[in-house]
C-alpha positions in Angstrom: -3.1 -31.5 67.5 -5.7 -32.6 64.9 -8.7 -30.4 65.1 -12.2 -31.8 65.5 -14.5 -31.9 62.5 -16.9 -29.0 62.4 -20.5 -29.8 63.1 -23.1 -28.5 60.5 -26.7 -28.4 61.7 -29.0 -30.5 59.5 -31.2 -27.4 58.8 -28.2 -25.7 57.3 -27.4 -28.7 55.2 -30.9 -28.5 53.7 -30.5 -24.8 53.0 -27.0 -25.2 51.3 -28.6 -28.1 49.0 -31.4 -25.8 48.0 -29.0 -23.0 47.1 -26.8 -25.4 45.1 -29.9 -26.5 43.1 -31.0 -23.0 42.4 -27.4 -22.0 41.2 -27.5 -25.1 39.0 -30.8 -24.1 37.5 -29.6 -20.5 36.8 -26.4 -21.9 35.1 -28.5 -24.1 32.8 -30.9 -21.3 31.7 -28.4 -18.4 31.7 -28.0 -16.7 28.2 -24.2 -16.1 27.7 -24.6 -14.6 24.3 -23.1 -11.2 24.2 -24.0 -10.2 20.7 -25.5 -11.2 17.5 -24.0 -8.7 15.1 -20.8 -6.4 15.5 -22.9 -3.4 16.4 -24.0 -5.2 19.6 -20.5 -5.0 20.9 -19.3 -1.9 22.8 -16.0 -0.3 21.9 -13.1 -1.7 23.6 -12.1 0.7 26.4 -8.3 -0.1 26.0 -8.2 0.7 22.2 -10.0 3.2 19.8 -11.2 0.4 17.7 -14.6 -1.3 17.7 -15.1 -5.0 18.8 -16.4 -7.8 16.6 -19.0 -10.4 17.1 -17.9 -14.1 16.6 -19.9 -17.0 15.5 -20.2 -17.9 19.2 -21.7 -14.6 19.9 -18.7 -13.3 21.9 -17.3 -9.7 21.5 -13.5 -9.7 20.7 -11.3 -6.8 19.6 -10.2 -8.5 16.3 -12.0 -9.8 13.3 -13.0 -13.4 14.0 -11.1 -16.0 12.2 -13.9 -17.5 10.4 -14.3 -14.0 8.8 -10.7 -13.7 7.5 -9.6 -14.7 4.1 -13.2 -15.6 2.9 -12.7 -14.7 -0.7 -10.9 -16.9 -3.4 -10.2 -15.9 -6.8 -11.1 -17.5 -9.1 -14.0 -18.7 -7.0 -13.7 -22.3 -8.2 -9.9 -22.7 -8.6 -8.2 -25.7 -10.4 -7.1 -28.5 -8.1 -3.7 -28.0 -9.8 -3.5 -24.3 -9.0 -0.6 -22.7 -7.1 -2.0 -21.2 -4.1 -1.3 -17.5 -3.0 -2.6 -15.0 -0.5 -3.4 -11.3 -0.5 -3.6 -8.9 2.4 -5.5 -5.9 1.2 -7.8 -3.1 2.8 -11.2 -3.7 1.4 -13.7 -2.1 3.9 -17.3 -1.8 2.7 -17.1 2.1 2.6 -14.4 4.6 2.3 -10.9 4.4 0.7 -10.0 0.8 -0.3 -7.5 -1.3 -2.4 -10.2 -2.3 -4.9 -8.3 -1.2 -7.8 -5.1 -3.1 -6.7 -7.3 -6.0 -6.3 -8.7 -5.7 -9.8 -5.0 -5.5 -11.1 -4.1 -8.8 -9.3 -7.3 -10.4 -10.8 -6.2 -9.3 -14.2 -2.7 -10.9 -13.8 -4.4 -14.1 -12.6 -6.8 -14.3 -15.5 -3.9 -13.8 -17.9 -1.9 -16.6 -16.3 -5.0 -18.9 -16.0 -5.6 -18.4 -19.8 -2.1 -19.8 -20.5 -2.9 -22.7 -18.0 -5.9 -23.7 -20.1 -3.6 -24.5 -22.9 -1.5 -26.7 -20.4 1.4 -24.3 -20.9 1.8 -23.4 -17.2 0.2 -24.2 -13.8 -2.8 -22.2 -13.0 -2.9 -19.9 -10.0 -5.4 -18.8 -7.3 -5.5 -16.3 -4.5 -7.1 -16.4 -1.0 -8.0 -12.7 -0.4 -8.0 -11.4 3.2 -9.5 -8.1 4.2 -7.2 -6.5 6.8 -9.1 -3.2 7.4 -11.0 -4.3 10.5 -8.5 -4.4 13.2 -4.7 -3.9 13.6 -4.2 -7.6 14.3 -6.0 -8.8 11.2 -2.9 -8.8 9.1 -0.7 -11.0 11.2 -3.8 -13.2 12.0 -4.5 -13.6 8.3 -1.0 -14.3 7.4 -0.9 -17.3 9.8 -4.2 -18.5 8.4 -3.0 -18.4 4.9 0.1 -20.3 5.9 -1.5 -22.9 8.0 -4.9 -23.5 6.3 -4.0 -22.8 2.5 -0.1 -23.6 2.4 0.2 -20.6 0.0 3.4 -20.1 -1.8 3.6 -16.3 -1.3 1.5 -13.3 -0.2 0.8 -10.1 -2.0 0.7 -7.2 0.5 0.1 -5.8 3.1 -0.5 -2.3 1.5 0.2 -0.1 4.5 3.3 0.4 6.6 1.8 -0.5 9.9 0.4 -3.7 8.6 3.6 -4.6 6.9 5.5 -4.0 10.1 3.0 -6.3 12.0 3.6 -9.1 9.5 7.3 -9.3 8.9 8.0 -11.4 11.9 5.1 -13.8 11.2 6.3 -14.2 7.4 9.7 -15.4 8.7 8.2 -17.7 11.3 5.9 -19.4 8.9 8.4 -19.1 6.1 6.2 -17.5 3.4 7.5 -14.5 1.6 5.6 -11.1 1.3 5.7 -8.8 -1.7 4.1 -5.5 -1.0 3.0 -3.2 -3.9 2.7 0.0 -1.9 4.7 0.1 1.3 7.2 2.9 1.1 7.9 4.3 4.7 11.4 4.8 5.9 10.7 2.9 9.2 9.6 -0.1 7.3 12.8 -0.1 5.0 15.0 0.0 8.0 13.5 -3.2 9.5 15.4 -6.5 8.6 13.4 -8.3 5.9 14.8 -11.7 7.1 14.6 -13.0 3.5 10.8 -13.0 3.5 9.8 -9.4 3.0 10.1 -7.6 -0.2 8.9 -4.1 -1.3 8.0 -3.1 -4.8 8.2 0.6 -4.6 11.1 2.9 -3.7 11.4 4.4 -0.2 9.6 7.7 0.0 12.5 9.8 1.0 14.4 9.0 -2.3 12.2 11.4 -4.0 13.6 14.3 -2.0 17.0 15.0 -3.5 15.4 15.4 -6.9 12.9 17.8 -5.4 15.7 19.8 -3.9 17.5 19.8 -7.1 15.0 21.9 -8.8 14.8 24.5 -6.1 17.1 27.3 -6.8 19.8 28.3 -4.0 19.1 31.5 -2.1 15.5 31.8 -3.0 12.5 32.1 -0.6 11.0 28.7 -0.1 7.9 27.6 1.8 7.8 24.0 2.8 4.3 22.6 3.8 4.1 19.0 5.2 1.4 16.8 6.5 1.8 15.8 10.1 2.5 12.1 9.9 5.5 9.9 9.3 5.4 10.4 5.5 5.4 14.1 5.6 8.0 14.4 8.4 10.3 11.9 6.6 10.1 13.4 3.0 10.5 17.0 4.3 13.4 16.3 6.4 15.2 14.5 3.4 14.3 17.6 1.4 15.9 19.9 3.8 18.9 17.8 4.2 19.4 17.8 0.4 18.6 21.5 0.0 20.7 22.6 2.8 23.5 20.3 1.4 23.6 22.3 -1.8 24.2 25.6 0.3 24.1 25.8 4.1 22.8 29.4 3.9 19.6 28.1 2.2 18.4 27.5 5.8 17.9 31.2 6.2 15.3 31.1 3.2 13.1 28.4 4.4 9.6 28.8 6.0 7.8 25.7 7.2 4.2 24.9 8.0 2.8 21.7 9.4 -0.9 20.7 9.2 -3.2 17.9 10.3 -4.6 16.1 7.4 -8.2 16.3 6.4 -8.7 19.9 7.9 -9.9 22.3 5.2 -9.6 25.1 7.6 -5.8 24.4 8.2 -5.4 24.2 4.2 -7.2 27.5 3.9 -5.3 29.2 6.6 -1.9 28.0 5.5 -2.6 28.9 1.9 -3.7 32.5 2.9 -0.3 33.0 4.6 1.6 31.7 1.6 -0.4 34.0 -0.8 0.5 36.9 1.6 4.3 36.1 1.4 4.6 35.2 -2.3 7.7 33.0 -2.0 9.8 31.9 -4.9 9.1 28.3 -4.4 6.3 26.3 -2.6 7.3 22.7 -1.7 4.2 20.5 -0.8 4.5 17.2 1.0 0.8 16.8 1.5 -1.7 14.1 2.5 -4.5 13.2 0.1 -5.5 16.8 0.1 -2.7 18.1 -2.1 -5.2 19.3 -4.9 -6.9 21.3 -2.2 -3.6 23.3 -1.6 -3.0 23.6 -5.4 -6.5 25.1 -5.9 -6.0 27.5 -3.0 -2.6 28.8 -4.3 -3.8 29.9 -7.7 -3.3 33.5 -6.7 0.6 33.1 -6.4 2.6 35.4 -8.8 2.7 34.0 -12.3 4.3 35.5 -15.4 3.9 33.1 -18.5 7.1 32.3 -20.0 9.3 33.9 -17.0 10.1 31.3 -14.4 12.2 33.8 -12.4 9.0 36.0 -11.7 6.6 32.9 -11.2 6.3 31.1 -7.9 7.2 27.5 -8.7 5.2 24.9 -7.0 7.1 21.4 -6.1 4.9 18.5 -5.2 5.7 15.1 -3.7 4.1 11.8 -4.9 1.2 11.9 -2.5 -0.4 14.6 -4.6 -0.3 12.3 -7.7 -3.9 11.2 -7.4 -7.4 11.5 -9.0 -8.4 14.7 -7.0 -5.4 16.6 -8.8 -6.6 15.1 -12.2 -10.2 16.3 -11.4 -8.9 19.8 -10.8 -7.0 19.7 -14.0 -10.1 18.7 -16.0 -11.9 22.0 -14.8 -9.2 24.0 -16.7 -9.8 25.6 -20.2 -6.5 24.9 -22.0 -7.6 26.3 -25.3 -8.1 29.7 -23.8 -4.7 31.4 -23.7 -5.9 33.5 -20.8 -7.2 30.6 -18.6 -5.6 31.3 -15.2 -6.0 27.8 -14.0 -4.2 26.3 -16.9 -1.3 28.7 -16.4 -1.3 27.9 -12.6 -1.2 24.1 -13.2 1.8 24.6 -15.8 4.1 25.7 -13.0 3.7 22.4 -11.1 6.6 19.9 -11.1 6.0 16.7 -9.1 8.3 13.7 -8.1 7.8 10.2 -7.1 8.1 6.4 -8.1 8.3 5.6 -11.7 4.6 5.1 -12.9 5.3 3.0 -16.0 8.6 1.7 -17.5 9.5 1.0 -21.2 8.4 -2.7 -21.3 6.4 -3.7 -24.3 3.7 -5.1 -22.0 2.8 -1.6 -20.6 0.5 -0.7 -23.5 -1.4 -4.0 -23.3 -1.8 -3.7 -19.6 -3.2 -0.1 -19.9 -5.7 -1.3 -22.5 -6.8 -4.5 -20.8 -7.2 -2.9 -17.4 -9.0 0.2 -18.6 -11.4 -2.0 -20.7 -12.3 -4.1 -17.5 -12.1 -1.6 -14.8 -13.0 1.9 -16.0 -14.1 3.2 -12.5 -10.6 2.8 -11.1 -8.3 4.8 -13.4 -4.5 4.1 -13.3 -3.6 7.7 -13.0 -5.4 8.0 -9.7 -3.4 5.2 -7.9 0.1 4.5 -9.1 0.2 1.4 -6.9 -2.3 -0.4 -9.3 0.5 -1.1 -11.7 2.9 -2.0 -8.9 0.3 -4.6 -7.7 0.2 -6.1 -11.2 4.0 -6.5 -11.3 4.0 -7.8 -7.7 1.7 -10.5 -8.4 3.5 -11.6 -11.6 6.8 -11.5 -9.5 5.3 -14.0 -7.1 3.9 -16.2 -9.9 7.2 -16.4 -11.8 9.0 -17.3 -8.6 6.4 -20.1 -8.0 5.9 -21.2 -11.4 8.0 -24.3 -11.2 6.7 -25.6 -8.0 5.3 -29.2 -7.9 1.8 -29.7 -6.7 2.7 -31.7 -3.7 5.4 -29.3 -2.4 5.1 -29.2 1.4 7.0 -25.9 1.9 6.2 -23.8 -1.3 6.9 -20.6 0.7 10.6 -21.6 1.3 11.2 -22.5 -2.3 9.7 -19.1 -3.6 11.6 -17.1 -1.1 14.8 -18.7 -2.4 13.9 -17.8 -5.9 13.2 -14.2 -4.8 16.7 -14.0 -3.3 18.2 -14.6 -6.8 16.8 -11.3 -7.9 20.0 -9.2 -6.8 21.3 -7.2 -9.6 21.6 -9.8 -12.5 22.0 -8.7 -16.0 19.8 -11.5 -17.2 16.6 -9.5 -18.0 13.4 -11.5 -18.2 10.0 -10.0 -19.3 6.7 -10.5 -17.3 3.3 -10.3 -18.7 1.2 -12.8 -20.5 3.2 -12.9 -23.8 6.5 -13.7 -22.0 5.3 -15.6 -18.8 6.0 -19.2 -20.1 9.4 -18.5 -21.2 10.4 -16.4 -18.3 9.2 -19.3 -15.8 11.2 -21.8 -17.7 14.3 -19.7 -17.5 13.9 -19.0 -13.9 13.7 -22.8 -13.3 17.3 -22.9 -14.0 18.2 -21.5 -10.7 20.4 -18.8 -12.0 20.2 -15.1 -10.9 17.7 -13.0 -12.8 16.1 -9.5 -13.1 12.6 -9.0 -14.2 11.4 -6.3 -16.6 7.7 -5.3 -15.6 5.3 -2.6 -16.5 6.9 -0.4 -13.6 10.3 -0.9 -14.8 13.2 -3.2 -13.9 12.4 -5.4 -10.8 15.0 -6.6 -8.6 15.7 -6.5 -4.8 18.7 -5.9 -2.4 19.5 -8.1 0.5 16.9 -6.5 2.7 14.1 -6.8 0.3 14.1 -3.1 -1.2 13.4 -2.6 -4.9 16.7 -2.3 -6.7 17.4 -0.5 -8.9 15.6 2.6 -7.6 13.5 4.2 -10.4 12.0 7.6 -10.0 10.3 10.0 -12.3 9.3 13.7 -12.7 5.8 14.4 -13.5 3.7 17.5 -14.8 0.0 18.0 -15.5 -1.4 18.1 -18.9 -4.7 19.9 -18.7 -5.6 19.5 -22.3 -5.6 15.6 -21.7 -6.6 15.6 -17.9 -3.6 13.4 -17.5 -0.2 13.3 -15.9 2.9 13.5 -18.1 6.0 11.7 -16.8 9.6 11.4 -17.6 12.0 8.8 -15.9 15.0 10.4 -13.7 18.2 9.2 -14.7 
């Protein structure tokens, strides 16, 4: 049965119309602005990160798209320039990739000087600060591919960001070359032909560390509580126990949370009380703090058997350790700090290779950027090589190429163990680009050594070094490991 229509009294109709007009009036005058600046946005309760204010005055939990990739270098690039992207951490305060950015800018200027002679095509890079939120790296990668049609991207510089971008790089078909990603978890991910890493995996230094630690000696291992500390320390134990299974009985281990001076002091005190034969440090950025605290360990100049040896991983190879070395008095034969620092043996990726361009790079970089010393961040040199690698791979692109990333990725896949060795740097760049244009496999020789990649995008061959401290020069001294 059809129901009869509901009767609404006329008075009710008048009230409903009045209410509708009132709501309409409120809608027209309501202020929907949530924010004017980022600080107006409350923290997102679902994540520990702050929110950001968009140009539409809405709070979101990612850097607004209009604020990604806002810097271009050079500021007014040539219309003929090959376009690249860079994913870097460039916060206004705190640690940043500023030194690495400057190394890339140096490479760009060198190439563009050649371009001014009509020898090669000029280059330009769109720089994206990925330090704001976890999704900034993948969002920036998409922006670089769709808005700028880049031929390749330098970065990201952290393991987490690199992991978040690998799939995007494959989807948009633009290759990544990271100058500083070294984690084991990243190396185990499939590169899909679009992800390349310039630096050897962290754990590869561990066997060399274990090799200098004598069997059946008391060893104290200190590791920072993160994936780096756990991976490298585990690889060290595997290598040292592999030499002699009974070494397990001689090992003591301490874990600590980074940036906790109280933890450093406590652990150092316990090590001083036990006086082991070897101390193996796999620290965070605070390796120099441990070294300073351990000055009281036994030391007999000229007698290593009665001196506690200190073995450091590459995370201690930084400005803080150099600053400590500069406080020593090497001209005083009785200076305890000089004697203490002389017992240190460090290991890590090769800092500089034997290429003729090394000296020119050091001179040029130090003259332009004296505030960011190369010894303080080994990845500055790797950034320089990474950009040249991308530029060489893209050097033969035509201006109207619709898929430059695909062509550059195909060139990078040719860098798999060829004996054809080509130099990079300003003096050799033009000739190297021409040779690469032949389409034959090749290997590059850069300031960080021989540059090639395996099928998964890892640096091949692996090149490591042993380093020590030179207090007289306030510098590191290194030698390649064979």
